[in-house]
C-alpha positions as CSV (number, residue, x, y, z in Angstrom):
1,M,127.5,102.4,75.4
2,T,127.6,101.6,71.5
3,G,125.2,99.5,69.1
4,G,122.0,101.8,69.5
5,S,119.3,103.0,73.0
6,M,118.6,100.8,75.8
7,V,115.1,100.5,75.9
8,A,113.3,100.0,79.3
9,H,110.7,96.8,79.2
10,V,107.9,97.5,82.3
11,P,105.2,95.1,82.5
12,A,101.7,96.7,82.3
13,T,101.3,96.9,86.2
14,E,104.0,99.0,86.8
15,V,103.3,101.9,84.0
16,P,102.6,105.0,86.3
17,A,98.9,106.2,86.5
18,G,98.3,108.9,83.7
19,A,101.6,107.8,81.9
20,Y,102.3,109.2,78.4
21,L,100.8,105.9,76.2
22,L,101.3,105.6,72.5
23,D,99.3,102.7,71.1
24,V,101.3,101.3,67.5
25,R,98.3,98.5,67.3
26,E,96.1,98.3,64.0
27,D,92.7,100.5,63.9
28,D,90.6,97.3,64.4
29,E,92.4,96.2,67.6
30,W,92.5,100.1,68.9
31,D,88.8,100.0,68.2
32,A,88.4,96.5,70.1
33,G,89.7,98.2,73.2
34,H,92.0,100.9,74.4
35,V,93.5,102.7,77.0
36,P,91.5,106.2,77.7
37,G,93.8,109.1,76.6
38,A,96.5,107.0,74.5
39,L,97.6,108.2,71.2
40,H,97.0,106.3,68.5
41,I,99.6,105.8,65.7
42,P,100.2,102.2,63.8
43,L,103.5,101.1,63.8
44,G,103.1,101.4,59.8
45,E,102.0,105.0,60.2
46,L,105.0,105.8,62.8
47,G,107.4,107.1,60.5
48,A,104.8,109.9,58.9
49,R,103.4,110.7,62.1
50,Y,106.7,110.6,64.6
51,T,105.9,114.2,65.4
52,E,102.5,114.2,66.5
53,I,104.6,112.7,69.9
54,E,105.5,114.8,72.5
55,R,109.3,114.7,73.8
56,D,108.8,116.2,77.1
57,R,107.7,113.2,78.9
58,P,108.5,109.7,79.3
59,L,106.8,107.5,76.7
60,F,105.4,104.2,77.3
61,V,104.9,102.2,73.8
62,I,102.0,99.7,74.0
63,C,100.5,96.8,71.3
64,R,98.8,93.7,71.9
65,S,101.6,91.8,73.2
66,G,105.1,94.0,73.3
67,N,106.6,92.7,70.1
68,R,105.3,95.5,68.1
69,S,106.2,97.8,70.7
70,A,109.3,97.0,71.4
71,H,110.4,97.7,68.0
72,A,108.7,101.4,68.0
73,A,110.2,102.2,71.0
74,H,113.5,101.6,70.1
75,A,113.2,103.7,67.2
76,L,111.7,106.4,69.3
77,A,114.8,106.0,71.6
78,G,117.0,106.0,68.7
79,A,115.9,108.8,67.7
80,G,115.8,110.7,71.2
81,W,112.3,109.9,72.8
82,D,112.3,109.0,76.7
83,A,110.7,105.6,75.2
84,R,109.7,102.3,77.0
85,N,108.1,99.2,76.2
86,V,105.3,98.0,77.5
87,A,106.5,94.5,77.5
88,D,103.2,92.3,78.0
89,G,101.2,94.7,76.2
90,M,97.6,95.2,76.2
91,R,97.2,91.5,77.4
92,G,98.8,92.4,80.6
93,W,97.2,95.5,80.7
94,Q,93.8,93.7,80.2
95,A,95.0,91.1,83.2
96,A,95.7,93.7,85.1
97,G,92.3,95.4,85.1
98,R,93.5,98.5,84.2
99,P,91.0,101.0,82.9
100,M,90.3,100.5,79.0
101,T,87.4,101.6,76.7
102,S,86.3,100.9,73.5
103,E,84.8,102.7,70.5
104,S,82.2,100.0,70.2
105,G,81.7,99.9,74.0
106,S,81.9,95.9,73.9
107,P,84.2,94.2,76.2
108,Y,87.8,93.9,75.1
109,V,89.2,90.2,74.3
110,A,93.3,90.3,73.9
């Protein structure tokens, strides 16, 4: 296969419990609501901070709607990570009733 790495796109409902999640949204989005235990590196900082991401397990990349995370997942897969994009993002995560927390304690609005 040529032309880069293929990245699986999975809906939030299919992300396994306890999965290794990378949230690439901005700080204000993260503060409003995120997945407990997720790693937060805004997309614009990924190039400088990618060494913080573990390589030894599958990585699920999430943003608000799946667009930014798709870019990040493709870049990481091309660099050797087993990366998957959460295709429906935090909108899908929230709609599926998956666990969420926020810095402010207020309800998350996607």
